[in-house]
C-alpha positions as CSV (number, residue, x, y, z in Angstrom):
1,M,-101.4,28.5,14.8
2,K,-101.9,28.7,18.5
3,K,-101.8,25.6,20.7
4,P,-104.9,25.1,22.8
5,L,-104.4,26.1,26.3
6,W,-105.2,22.5,27.6
7,I,-102.2,21.0,25.6
8,I,-99.9,23.6,27.1
9,L,-101.0,22.8,30.5
10,L,-100.9,18.9,29.8
11,V,-97.1,19.4,28.5
12,L,-96.2,21.3,31.8
13,V,-97.9,18.7,33.9
14,L,-96.1,15.9,32.2
15,A,-92.9,17.8,32.6
16,G,-93.4,18.2,36.1
17,I,-94.0,14.6,36.7
18,A,-90.9,13.6,34.8
19,F,-88.7,16.0,36.9
20,I,-90.2,14.6,40.1
21,C,-89.5,10.9,38.9
22,Y,-86.1,11.8,37.7
23,Y,-84.8,13.7,40.6
24,F,-86.9,12.6,43.7
25,I,-87.9,9.0,43.3
26,P,-84.4,7.7,43.0
27,N,-83.4,9.4,46.2
28,L,-86.5,8.2,48.1
29,K,-85.7,4.5,46.8
30,K,-82.1,4.8,47.8
31,Q,-83.1,6.1,51.5
32,S,-85.8,3.5,51.6
33,L,-83.3,0.6,51.2
34,L,-81.2,1.8,54.0
35,P,-81.6,0.1,57.4
36,T,-83.7,1.9,60.2
37,G,-82.6,2.4,63.8
38,P,-83.0,4.9,66.6
39,E,-79.8,6.7,65.9
40,L,-80.8,7.0,62.4
41,A,-84.1,8.4,63.2
42,E,-82.4,11.0,65.4
43,I,-80.1,11.9,62.8
44,Q,-82.9,12.5,60.3
45,K,-85.0,14.3,62.7
46,R,-82.1,16.7,63.4
47,G,-81.5,17.1,59.8
48,K,-77.6,16.8,60.0
49,L,-75.0,14.1,60.6
50,I,-72.4,15.5,63.2
51,I,-68.9,14.4,62.1
52,G,-65.8,14.8,64.3
53,T,-62.4,15.4,62.6
54,E,-58.9,16.7,63.3
55,A,-58.4,19.2,60.5
56,F,-54.6,19.2,60.5
57,Y,-54.0,16.3,58.1
58,P,-53.9,17.3,54.6
59,P,-55.1,16.0,51.9
60,M,-57.4,13.9,54.2
61,E,-58.8,16.9,56.3
62,Y,-57.5,20.4,56.8
63,F,-58.5,24.2,56.8
64,D,-58.3,25.9,53.5
65,E,-57.3,29.7,53.1
66,N,-60.9,30.5,53.8
67,G,-61.2,28.7,57.0
68,N,-63.4,25.9,55.6
69,I,-62.6,22.1,56.3
70,V,-61.6,20.4,53.1
71,G,-60.2,17.2,51.9
72,I,-60.8,13.5,51.0
73,D,-62.5,12.5,54.3
74,I,-64.7,15.6,54.1
75,E,-65.9,14.8,50.7
76,I,-66.9,11.2,51.9
77,G,-68.6,12.5,54.8
78,K,-70.6,14.9,52.7
79,R,-71.6,12.1,50.4
80,I,-72.8,9.9,53.3
81,A,-74.9,12.7,54.8
82,Q,-76.5,13.5,51.3
83,T,-77.5,9.9,50.9
84,L,-79.0,9.9,54.4
85,G,-81.0,12.8,53.3
86,V,-79.2,15.1,55.8
87,E,-76.6,17.8,56.1
88,A,-73.1,17.1,57.2
89,E,-71.8,19.3,60.1
90,F,-68.0,18.9,60.7
91,R,-66.4,19.7,64.1
92,H,-62.5,20.1,64.3
93,I,-61.5,18.3,67.5
94,P,-57.8,17.5,68.8
95,W,-56.9,14.0,68.0
96,Q,-56.4,13.4,71.7
97,E,-60.1,14.1,72.2
98,L,-61.6,12.4,69.2
99,F,-62.6,9.1,70.6
100,D,-63.9,10.5,73.9
101,K,-66.3,13.0,72.0
102,L,-67.7,9.9,70.0
103,L,-68.3,7.7,73.0
104,N,-69.7,10.7,75.0
105,K,-72.2,11.2,72.0
106,E,-71.1,14.7,71.3
107,V,-70.6,13.6,67.6
108,D,-72.4,10.7,65.4
109,I,-69.3,9.5,63.6
110,L,-65.4,10.2,63.2
111,I,-63.9,10.6,59.8
112,S,-60.3,11.5,60.3
113,A,-57.8,9.3,58.8
114,I,-58.5,6.5,61.5
115,T,-56.4,3.4,61.2
116,I,-58.6,0.4,62.0
117,L,-56.8,-1.4,64.9
118,P,-57.8,-4.4,67.0
119,E,-57.5,-2.3,70.1
120,R,-59.6,0.4,68.8
121,E,-62.3,-2.2,67.6
122,E,-62.6,-3.0,71.4
123,I,-64.2,0.3,72.3
124,M,-65.6,1.4,68.8
125,A,-67.3,-0.1,65.8
126,F,-65.6,0.6,62.2
127,S,-66.9,0.8,58.8
128,K,-65.5,-1.3,56.2
129,P,-62.1,0.1,54.9
130,Y,-62.4,3.0,52.4
131,F,-58.6,4.0,52.1
132,N,-55.4,2.1,52.1
133,A,-52.6,4.1,53.4
134,G,-49.1,3.2,54.8
135,Q,-46.4,4.7,56.8
136,V,-43.6,6.6,55.1
137,I,-40.5,8.8,56.2
138,V,-40.4,12.6,55.5
139,T,-37.3,14.2,55.9
140,T,-35.6,17.4,54.5
141,K,-34.1,17.3,51.1
142,D,-30.6,17.9,52.3
143,K,-31.0,14.8,54.4
144,A,-32.4,12.6,51.8
145,N,-29.0,11.3,50.6
146,I,-28.4,10.1,54.2
147,I,-31.9,8.7,55.3
148,K,-33.1,6.5,52.4
149,G,-35.1,4.0,54.4
150,V,-36.1,2.7,57.7
151,E,-32.7,1.1,58.2
152,D,-31.1,4.6,58.3
153,L,-33.5,5.8,61.1
154,D,-31.5,4.0,63.9
155,N,-30.4,6.5,66.7
156,K,-32.0,9.3,64.6
157,K,-34.4,11.7,66.2
158,I,-37.9,10.7,64.9
159,G,-41.2,13.0,65.1
160,A,-44.6,11.4,65.1
161,Q,-48.0,12.1,66.2
162,A,-49.0,11.0,69.7
163,Q,-51.2,7.9,70.1
164,T,-51.2,7.1,66.3
165,T,-50.0,4.0,64.3
166,S,-47.1,6.5,63.1
167,E,-46.0,6.9,66.7
168,E,-46.1,2.9,67.1
169,E,-44.1,2.5,64.0
170,A,-41.7,5.0,65.0
171,L,-41.0,3.4,68.4
172,K,-40.3,0.0,66.7
173,I,-37.6,1.8,64.6
174,S,-35.9,4.0,67.3
175,T,-35.6,4.7,71.0
176,N,-35.4,8.4,70.2
177,V,-39.0,9.3,69.3
178,I,-40.6,12.7,70.1
179,S,-44.2,12.7,70.1
180,Y,-46.5,15.7,69.1
181,A,-49.9,16.6,69.6
182,D,-50.2,17.3,65.8
183,Y,-48.0,17.4,62.8
184,K,-47.7,21.2,62.6
185,E,-45.1,21.2,65.3
186,A,-43.5,18.1,64.1
187,K,-42.9,19.8,60.9
188,K,-41.7,23.0,62.5
189,D,-39.0,21.1,64.3
190,L,-38.0,19.1,61.3
191,L,-37.4,22.2,59.3
192,E,-35.4,23.6,62.3
193,G,-33.3,20.6,62.5
194,K,-34.6,19.4,66.0
195,I,-35.5,16.0,64.6
196,D,-34.1,14.0,61.6
197,A,-37.3,12.7,60.2
198,I,-41.1,12.3,60.4
199,I,-43.1,9.1,60.4
200,I,-46.4,9.7,58.9
201,D,-49.2,8.2,56.9
202,Y,-48.5,8.4,53.2
203,P,-51.4,10.4,52.0
204,A,-50.6,13.0,54.8
205,A,-47.0,12.8,53.8
206,I,-48.1,14.0,50.1
207,G,-50.0,16.9,51.7
208,M,-47.1,17.9,53.9
209,T,-44.4,17.7,51.3
210,S,-46.6,19.4,48.7
211,Q,-46.9,22.6,50.8
212,T,-43.4,22.8,52.1
213,K,-40.7,22.4,49.1
214,E,-37.8,21.8,51.6
215,L,-39.3,18.4,52.5
216,T,-39.6,15.2,50.7
217,I,-40.8,11.6,51.1
218,V,-38.0,8.9,51.0
219,G,-38.4,5.4,50.0
220,K,-41.8,3.6,49.7
221,P,-44.6,3.1,52.4
222,F,-43.1,0.2,54.7
223,T,-46.5,-0.8,56.2
224,Q,-50.0,-1.2,54.9
225,E,-52.8,0.3,56.9
226,F,-56.6,0.8,56.3
227,Y,-58.8,3.7,57.2
228,G,-62.2,3.3,58.5
229,I,-65.1,5.5,59.8
230,A,-65.4,5.1,63.5
231,L,-68.9,4.9,65.2
232,R,-70.3,3.8,68.7
233,K,-70.6,0.1,69.0
234,E,-74.4,0.2,69.6
235,D,-75.1,2.3,66.5
236,Q,-75.7,-0.9,64.4
237,A,-78.0,0.5,61.9
238,L,-75.9,3.7,61.1
239,L,-72.9,1.2,60.6
240,E,-74.9,-0.8,58.2
241,A,-76.1,2.2,56.3
242,I,-72.5,3.6,56.0
243,N,-71.2,0.4,54.9
244,Q,-73.9,0.2,52.2
245,I,-73.2,3.8,51.2
246,L,-69.3,3.2,50.9
247,S,-69.9,0.0,48.9
248,E,-72.1,1.8,46.3
249,M,-69.4,4.7,46.1
250,Q,-66.9,2.0,45.4
251,R,-69.0,0.2,42.8
252,K,-69.7,3.5,41.1
253,G,-66.0,4.8,41.1
254,E,-66.8,7.7,43.3
255,L,-64.3,6.8,45.9
256,D,-61.5,6.7,43.4
257,E,-62.9,9.8,42.0
258,I,-62.7,11.7,45.4
259,I,-59.2,10.5,46.2
260,S,-57.8,11.3,42.7
261,Q,-59.0,14.9,43.1
262,W,-56.9,15.4,46.1
263,I,-53.9,13.0,45.5
264,K,-52.2,13.5,42.1
């Protein structure tokens, strides 16, 4: 027996209402709980969150074989943009130019394995920490029996990226430190024997050694460092929103889930 047309229509209407309630109302509620401010209004009007990053730092951020920027920081940036109701646009910027691009308002935020430091907090605002990373030593496998820890690096040639905490730690260890614009050149020199070791953040060391079988991490992390998302100091509403989003991601286990996908 055929059902009356009005019953079919009622079922369809109710199904449509249920769909809207399930998918749209939670997002609207989530966005309504976020703070408001001129910078957030501008981002939402634009329809995208512009994120600066230096994509030479796997597994945090790097170019995949198709030329797309991927990594832990990229996934976090996408989740933040999604919660704000906009798209994420990532711009690859050399490390030495990152902070200036932010302060000159060419990007909205920076997500690029940036360690929270007092001197950086003088010129920028930082989100709550989202990742704990320490410095480690990377060397070639044939030198791993000679270089086993920090104490073995005295008078050795050490490579590190310029203007980073890795460089600062390297300078504490040796007077023979070579600074690089990025770790691509440092890795090349290490493989060619021009330097003895590299000081680098632990997650980036994992990325480097997993891509190059001749290299290995020796010892354990010898510092504790925390990454944060960098913003302009005046963008307090955006900072509050990002902190809320990060807290919610931590509460739900989403941060751990993202990290475990990229660091085995």
